[in-house]
SEDO-193836 format. One record per residue (C-alpha): x, y, z; residue in three letters. Coordinates in steps of 0.1 Angstrom, whole numbers, padded with zeros to 4 digits, always signed. Layout:
<atoms>
XYZALA
...
</atoms>
This chain:
<atoms>
+0000+0000+0000UNK
+0015+0033-0011UNK
+0019+0061+0015UNK
-0004+0083-0006UNK
-0032+0057-0005UNK
-0025+0052+0032UNK
-0029+0089+0039UNK
-0061+0090+0018UNK
-0075+0061+0040UNK
-0067+0081+0071UNK
-0079+0113+0058UNK
-0113+0099+0046UNK
-0117+0083+0079UNK
-0112+0116+0097UNK
-0134+0136+0073UNK
-0162+0110+0077UNK
-0159+0113+0114UNK
-0161+0151+0113UNK
-0190+0149+0089UNK
-0209+0126+0113UNK
-0201+0149+0142UNK
-0214+0179+0123UNK
-0245+0160+0113UNK
-0252+0150+0149UNK
-0248+0186+0159UNK
-0271+0200+0133UNK
-0296+0172+0129UNK
-0291+0148+0157UNK
-0314+0143+0188UNK
-0324+0174+0205UNK
-0344+0180+0237UNK
-0379+0166+0235UNK
-0407+0188+0225UNK
-0423+0184+0259UNK
-0392+0199+0274UNK
-0394+0228+0250UNK
-0430+0232+0258UNK
-0422+0235+0294UNK
-0404+0267+0287UNK
-0438+0285+0287UNK
-0447+0273+0322UNK
-0450+0302+0345UNK
-0427+0299+0376UNK
-0446+0300+0409UNK
-0438+0326+0434UNK
-0409+0319+0457UNK
-0421+0303+0489UNK
-0408+0316+0522UNK
-0373+0304+0530UNK
-0374+0272+0551UNK
-0408+0261+0537UNK
-0416+0227+0522UNK
-0390+0215+0497UNK
-0418+0203+0474UNK
-0428+0237+0466UNK
-0401+0241+0438UNK
-0384+0216+0415UNK
-0349+0227+0421UNK
-0351+0221+0459UNK
-0347+0184+0468UNK
-0368+0165+0493UNK
-0352+0158+0526UNK
-0340+0123+0533UNK
-0352+0101+0561UNK
-0388+0112+0569UNK
-0419+0127+0552UNK
-0421+0165+0549UNK
-0440+0182+0577UNK
-0436+0218+0581UNK
-0440+0231+0616UNK
-0461+0262+0620UNK
-0441+0293+0632UNK
-0445+0303+0668UNK
-0450+0339+0656UNK
-0451+0359+0625UNK
-0418+0360+0609UNK
-0402+0394+0599UNK
-0400+0403+0562UNK
-0370+0387+0546UNK
-0342+0412+0538UNK
-0335+0420+0502UNK
-0309+0399+0485UNK
-0277+0414+0472UNK
-0245+0405+0453UNK
-0211+0402+0471UNK
-0181+0407+0448UNK
-0151+0385+0454UNK
-0118+0387+0436UNK
-0087+0364+0439UNK
-0056+0362+0416UNK
-0075+0338+0392UNK
-0112+0344+0398UNK
-0137+0373+0399UNK
-0170+0361+0414UNK
-0204+0373+0424UNK
-0221+0355+0453UNK
-0258+0361+0458UNK
-0269+0365+0493UNK
-0301+0347+0483UNK
-0290+0312+0491UNK
-0253+0321+0490UNK
-0252+0309+0455UNK
-0222+0316+0432UNK
-0240+0332+0402UNK
-0211+0347+0382UNK
-0175+0336+0377UNK
-0149+0353+0354UNK
-0117+0333+0347UNK
-0091+0360+0347UNK
-0063+0341+0330UNK
-0085+0331+0300UNK
-0095+0359+0276UNK
-0127+0353+0256UNK
-0108+0362+0224UNK
-0071+0364+0217UNK
-0074+0399+0203UNK
-0090+0413+0235UNK
-0072+0403+0267UNK
-0095+0426+0289UNK
-0126+0405+0286UNK
-0123+0371+0304UNK
-0142+0339+0299UNK
-0174+0340+0321UNK
-0182+0305+0331UNK
-0209+0309+0357UNK
-0236+0335+0348UNK
-0271+0342+0361UNK
-0283+0359+0329UNK
-0313+0339+0314UNK
-0296+0331+0280UNK
-0264+0318+0296UNK
-0277+0306+0330UNK
-0252+0286+0350UNK
-0251+0287+0388UNK
-0236+0268+0417UNK
-0260+0264+0446UNK
-0260+0248+0481UNK
-0287+0246+0507UNK
-0301+0227+0537UNK
-0335+0209+0538UNK
-0352+0194+0568UNK
-0382+0172+0571UNK
-0397+0190+0601UNK
-0376+0220+0611UNK
-0367+0254+0593UNK
-0337+0251+0571UNK
-0321+0276+0547UNK
-0323+0262+0511UNK
-0308+0281+0482UNK
-0337+0307+0482UNK
-0331+0318+0518UNK
-0315+0352+0522UNK
-0283+0353+0541UNK
-0266+0383+0557UNK
-0230+0393+0548UNK
-0205+0416+0567UNK
-0193+0432+0535UNK
-0203+0437+0499UNK
-0168+0430+0485UNK
-0139+0409+0493UNK
-0104+0407+0476UNK
-0074+0384+0482UNK
-0048+0408+0498UNK
-0013+0410+0486UNK
+0009+0387+0507UNK
-0022+0366+0518UNK
-0029+0331+0505UNK
-0063+0325+0519UNK
-0096+0345+0516UNK
-0128+0336+0536UNK
-0162+0349+0527UNK
-0188+0342+0555UNK
-0226+0344+0552UNK
-0252+0340+0580UNK
-0288+0329+0583UNK
-0307+0324+0615UNK
-0342+0316+0626UNK
-0352+0332+0659UNK
-0381+0309+0665UNK
-0361+0277+0665UNK
-0328+0290+0676UNK
-0311+0276+0644UNK
-0281+0296+0630UNK
-0263+0286+0598UNK
-0229+0301+0589UNK
-0220+0294+0553UNK
-0183+0300+0544UNK
-0165+0300+0512UNK
-0126+0297+0513UNK
-0105+0309+0483UNK
-0069+0300+0480UNK
-0042+0318+0460UNK
-0033+0300+0427UNK
-0063+0277+0429UNK
-0096+0272+0412UNK
-0108+0250+0440UNK
-0131+0266+0465UNK
-0137+0251+0500UNK
-0173+0253+0511UNK
-0185+0249+0547UNK
-0218+0251+0565UNK
-0217+0255+0603UNK
-0250+0246+0619UNK
-0256+0259+0654UNK
-0287+0247+0673UNK
-0296+0271+0703UNK
-0331+0257+0704UNK
-0347+0231+0727UNK
-0353+0205+0701UNK
-0328+0184+0679UNK
-0324+0195+0643UNK
-0322+0170+0615UNK
-0316+0176+0578UNK
-0295+0173+0548UNK
-0271+0194+0528UNK
-0274+0195+0490UNK
-0251+0209+0464UNK
-0262+0214+0428UNK
-0252+0229+0395UNK
-0281+0243+0374UNK
-0277+0256+0338UNK
-0290+0260+0303UNK
-0270+0245+0274UNK
-0240+0268+0266UNK
-0243+0294+0238UNK
-0223+0284+0207UNK
-0208+0314+0188UNK
-0211+0312+0150UNK
-0233+0290+0129UNK
-0231+0269+0098UNK
-0215+0236+0088UNK
-0179+0242+0095UNK
-0150+0221+0108UNK
-0133+0251+0124UNK
-0157+0256+0152UNK
-0148+0232+0180UNK
-0176+0245+0202UNK
-0200+0225+0178UNK
-0182+0192+0184UNK
-0170+0194+0221UNK
-0191+0177+0247UNK
-0214+0199+0269UNK
-0236+0184+0295UNK
-0235+0167+0330UNK
-0209+0143+0341UNK
-0200+0124+0373UNK
-0175+0101+0387UNK
-0172+0075+0414UNK
-0151+0045+0420UNK
-0178+0021+0411UNK
-0191+0037+0379UNK
-0159+0055+0369UNK
-0165+0086+0346UNK
-0200+0089+0332UNK
-0216+0116+0310UNK
-0253+0126+0304UNK
-0258+0151+0276UNK
-0287+0175+0277UNK
-0309+0157+0253UNK
-0309+0125+0275UNK
-0318+0141+0308UNK
-0354+0132+0303UNK
-0349+0096+0292UNK
-0318+0085+0312UNK
-0319+0105+0344UNK
-0291+0098+0371UNK
-0304+0085+0404UNK
-0280+0066+0426UNK
-0260+0066+0459UNK
-0222+0068+0457UNK
-0192+0078+0477UNK
-0158+0092+0468UNK
-0172+0110+0437UNK
-0181+0143+0422UNK
-0208+0159+0400UNK
-0200+0183+0373UNK
-0213+0204+0344UNK
-0190+0204+0314UNK
-0184+0225+0284UNK
-0155+0230+0260UNK
-0123+0237+0280UNK
-0141+0246+0313UNK
-0163+0230+0339UNK
-0177+0233+0374UNK
-0179+0204+0399UNK
-0193+0198+0434UNK
-0169+0174+0453UNK
-0185+0160+0485UNK
-0163+0146+0513UNK
-0148+0113+0500UNK
-0160+0092+0528UNK
-0196+0105+0525UNK
-0223+0085+0507UNK
-0244+0109+0488UNK
-0275+0106+0467UNK
-0267+0117+0431UNK
-0295+0128+0407UNK
-0303+0148+0377UNK
-0334+0168+0368UNK
-0349+0192+0342UNK
-0362+0222+0360UNK
-0393+0235+0340UNK
-0406+0262+0364UNK
-0379+0288+0359UNK
-0391+0304+0327UNK
-0371+0281+0305UNK
-0359+0245+0307UNK
-0327+0242+0329UNK
-0307+0212+0336UNK
-0296+0202+0371UNK
-0271+0178+0386UNK
-0272+0174+0425UNK
-0257+0156+0454UNK
-0275+0153+0487UNK
-0257+0143+0519UNK
-0268+0117+0543UNK
-0290+0130+0572UNK
-0273+0150+0599UNK
-0287+0156+0634UNK
-0276+0186+0656UNK
-0286+0182+0693UNK
-0298+0213+0713UNK
-0268+0234+0723UNK
-0245+0218+0697UNK
-0228+0228+0665UNK
-0221+0206+0635UNK
-0201+0214+0603UNK
-0206+0200+0567UNK
-0177+0205+0543UNK
-0174+0201+0505UNK
-0154+0215+0476UNK
-0164+0234+0445UNK
-0141+0236+0414UNK
-0148+0264+0389UNK
-0123+0266+0361UNK
-0104+0251+0332UNK
-0095+0215+0325UNK
-0060+0223+0335UNK
-0038+0193+0342UNK
-0016+0210+0369UNK
-0047+0220+0388UNK
-0066+0187+0386UNK
-0034+0168+0394UNK
-0030+0188+0426UNK
-0065+0181+0437UNK
-0060+0143+0430UNK
-0027+0143+0449UNK
-0044+0159+0479UNK
-0069+0131+0479UNK
-0098+0156+0475UNK
-0111+0140+0443UNK
-0101+0114+0418UNK
-0108+0113+0381UNK
-0112+0150+0376UNK
-0086+0149+0347UNK
-0112+0130+0328UNK
-0132+0163+0323UNK
-0108+0170+0294UNK
-0129+0146+0273UNK
-0109+0127+0248UNK
-0135+0102+0240UNK
-0128+0065+0233UNK
-0091+0073+0225UNK
-0084+0086+0260UNK
-0058+0058+0265UNK
-0038+0073+0237UNK
-0047+0110+0241UNK
-0037+0112+0277UNK
-0001+0100+0271UNK
+0002+0123+0241UNK
-0010+0152+0262UNK
+0015+0143+0289UNK
+0043+0142+0264UNK
+0032+0174+0249UNK
+0032+0191+0283UNK
+0067+0178+0290UNK
+0080+0189+0257UNK
+0064+0224+0262UNK
+0082+0226+0295UNK
+0115+0220+0277UNK
+0110+0243+0247UNK
+0084+0269+0259UNK
+0064+0269+0226UNK
+0035+0246+0218UNK
+0042+0246+0181UNK
+0077+0234+0188UNK
+0064+0208+0212UNK
+0041+0194+0184UNK
+0071+0192+0160UNK
+0091+0174+0187UNK
+0062+0151+0193UNK
+0063+0142+0156UNK
+0100+0135+0157UNK
+0094+0111+0188UNK
+0066+0093+0170UNK
+0087+0089+0139UNK
+0116+0076+0158UNK
+0093+0051+0176UNK
+0080+0039+0142UNK
+0113+0042+0123UNK
+0119+0005+0117UNK
+0083+0000+0106UNK
+0085+0031+0083UNK
+0118+0019+0069UNK
+0104-0015+0060UNK
+0074+0004+0044UNK
+0095+0027+0023UNK
+0119-0001+0012UNK
+0089-0021+0001UNK
+0076+0010-0018UNK
+0109+0015-0035UNK
+0111-0020-0046UNK
+0076-0018-0060UNK
+0085+0014-0079UNK
+0116-0004-0094UNK
+0093-0033-0105UNK
+0068-0009-0122UNK
+0081-0017-0158UNK
+0076-0055-0151UNK
+0042-0049-0137UNK
+0032-0030-0168UNK
+0044-0059-0190UNK
+0022-0083-0169UNK
-0008-0060-0174UNK
-0001-0061-0212UNK
+0003-0099-0212UNK
-0029-0108-0193UNK
-0051-0078-0204UNK
-0085-0080-0186UNK
-0080-0113-0169UNK
-0077-0100-0135UNK
-0074-0134-0119UNK
-0043-0143-0139UNK
-0029-0108-0135UNK
-0033-0110-0097UNK
-0016-0145-0095UNK
+0013-0133-0116UNK
+0017-0101-0096UNK
+0018-0121-0063UNK
+0044-0145-0078UNK
+0065-0115-0087UNK
+0062-0101-0052UNK
+0072-0135-0038UNK
+0102-0138-0061UNK
+0115-0103-0052UNK
+0107-0108-0015UNK
+0082-0078-0014UNK
+0054-0077+0010UNK
+0026-0057-0006UNK
+0011-0051+0028UNK
+0043-0039+0042UNK
+0031-0003+0042UNK
-0002-0009+0061UNK
+0011-0014+0096UNK
+0027+0020+0102UNK
-0005+0036+0087UNK
-0028+0015+0109UNK
-0008+0025+0139UNK
-0007+0062+0129UNK
-0045+0065+0123UNK
-0055+0063+0160UNK
-0026+0085+0169UNK
-0039+0110+0144UNK
-0074+0109+0159UNK
-0061+0111+0195UNK
-0040+0141+0187UNK
-0069+0157+0171UNK
-0088+0154+0203UNK
-0058+0166+0224UNK
-0056+0198+0203UNK
-0094+0202+0204UNK
-0098+0196+0242UNK
-0066+0206+0259UNK
-0070+0240+0274UNK
-0032+0245+0276UNK
-0032+0248+0238UNK
-0062+0272+0238UNK
-0051+0304+0219UNK
-0015+0291+0220UNK
+0007+0310+0196UNK
+0034+0295+0174UNK
+0057+0317+0153UNK
+0051+0344+0127UNK
+0015+0344+0113UNK
+0001+0316+0136UNK
-0012+0333+0167UNK
-0036+0305+0177UNK
-0027+0267+0172UNK
-0063+0258+0181UNK
-0077+0278+0152UNK
-0072+0274+0115UNK
-0041+0289+0098UNK
-0052+0325+0089UNK
-0032+0325+0057UNK
-0036+0289+0048UNK
+0002+0285+0044UNK
+0004+0252+0062UNK
-0024+0236+0043UNK
-0007+0246+0010UNK
+0027+0233+0023UNK
+0011+0201+0032UNK
-0005+0198-0002UNK
+0030+0202-0018UNK
+0044+0175+0004UNK
+0015+0152-0005UNK
+0021+0159-0042UNK
+0058+0151-0039UNK
+0049+0119-0020UNK
+0025+0109-0047UNK
+0053+0114-0074UNK
+0077+0092-0054UNK
+0051+0065-0047UNK
+0045+0037-0072UNK
+0010+0033-0086UNK
-0008+0001-0078UNK
-0012-0026-0105UNK
-0045-0025-0121UNK
-0051+0011-0115UNK
-0069+0027-0144UNK
-0062+0061-0158UNK
-0091+0078-0141UNK
-0079+0064-0107UNK
-0044+0076-0114UNK
-0056+0112-0122UNK
-0077+0112-0090UNK
-0046+0103-0070UNK
-0029+0133-0084UNK
-0058+0156-0076UNK
-0063+0143-0041UNK
-0035+0165-0026UNK
-0054+0197-0037UNK
-0087+0182-0024UNK
-0073+0176+0010UNK
-0055+0209+0010UNK
-0089+0225+0009UNK
-0103+0204+0037UNK
-0072+0211+0058UNK
-0080+0248+0056UNK
-0106+0242+0083UNK
-0085+0221+0106UNK
-0067+0236+0136UNK
-0033+0249+0127UNK
-0017+0226+0153UNK
-0031+0195+0137UNK
-0020+0207+0102UNK
+0014+0215+0116UNK
+0016+0179+0130UNK
+0007+0163+0097UNK
+0028+0187+0076UNK
+0059+0179+0097UNK
+0050+0142+0097UNK
+0046+0142+0059UNK
+0078+0161+0054UNK
+0098+0137+0075UNK
+0082+0108+0058UNK
+0090+0123+0024UNK
+0126+0129+0034UNK
+0130+0093+0047UNK
+0113+0079+0015UNK
+0136+0100-0008UNK
+0167+0089+0012UNK
+0159+0051+0011UNK
+0150+0054-0026UNK
+0183+0070-0034UNK
+0202+0044-0014UNK
+0184+0016-0032UNK
+0192+0032-0066UNK
+0228+0035-0057UNK
+0229-0001-0046UNK
+0214-0012-0079UNK
+0239+0008-0099UNK
+0268-0008-0079UNK
+0258-0043-0088UNK
</atoms>
């Protein structure tokens, strides 16, 4: 098999895969009509904080007893108005709503929305209706007052900032019920250089009766907005996974896209896990204590004006005796799928499996090592484009012996072209005799016609895996190379790499022998293919085209050297 035909096989496979992805995005399953119709349902008025959890879909039922709401001993004062608390660290700028202590806006300061505007960061959490995505916690109780995520908390200040020279910032909020003597202090702890937020609820019972209830943590959102439209390969937002995900040691990593929330809802108990909402490059995840067995579930919330998708964990029942205080702790990650951050969380035994949020699909077993090698090469050279080139060199060295056998087989086949043409003239249209005579010639000259297949078969999954690495690795997001390439995760703006790749493909076609039995039309198509795939490569990420251009250039050089050596050896006989 010639290297050109091998390349065409790999390229057709990739293009077919991308076409399938695009079709799924544009015409695949969408949320059911019943869910869309639910967008017109009018949301009920918010019940009083601490009332029955069944009054609203996005508040879970308490665990352990039927809901019975105690009548208040006296008329409760009017709830204070909710306000936003502004928080800024070295990596995050957040807004915390005093209603429920929910985190309703989060800007990722190290990640500009577009490379040409460094002043506007990516906003991951957002409480605007079109991009709604919030992180909420709350308490529910079967028979006692409890502040769920609609209860209004009090805050000491309206803004907090991580001070110079300080590594930790605490933001406390307080809710209390005078009739029962219950006081809840909700604390968020931010740390310098980290996207991981510690969350703590301190429950103090100054009443005369024991308090029992559960804490829940949930992420609630609408599907992310996708910029741009049309059927194009250069919009990774259209292909990247967006939806819920969770992990535990029993189920490992699981995903639930938005269109399957209604048909395949999550409902199970698990420990040592986490629950997340993913989108391209970024995610948010609630991480309960590892030893805690929580109830995990998903829901579609239809009473909020438009359908929202929710993933939740509910803690086991907790009882606080009169005069006692108990604390419930958890963690919240809001940030990029950054290996250094996720590895640090795993090494601290806070959560395992978070690195899987960089979703490489079924080729994770190949993509993760490639990603790791790329990171190490980047640490060595300080440029992602150079790291990709060095990765190509390493792959070529690993496959050198296989490639050498391939090119030697190809060179021998090219040398036998006149004899093959003679066989074609002798047997004419008798394909059976032509095939038998060709195989006899291969056997006599010790040529394996399939010798070029193995390197190609090995490189095809590597090619796909690297495609996913370049698509999903946030480290490569907006990463510059040299000269005109300012973003390796976007197409080459001047199409220089696709044209250069086409030239290399054309030279490879010229050096490669044609297969016996190929008619003139097929031969002409082989010559036109480099131009066709140059057009397709216009839409691929520049990093991927750089990989394949360098790979093709090194293969061409290796093929040319081996061919010259064999020609020299032939002349010396």
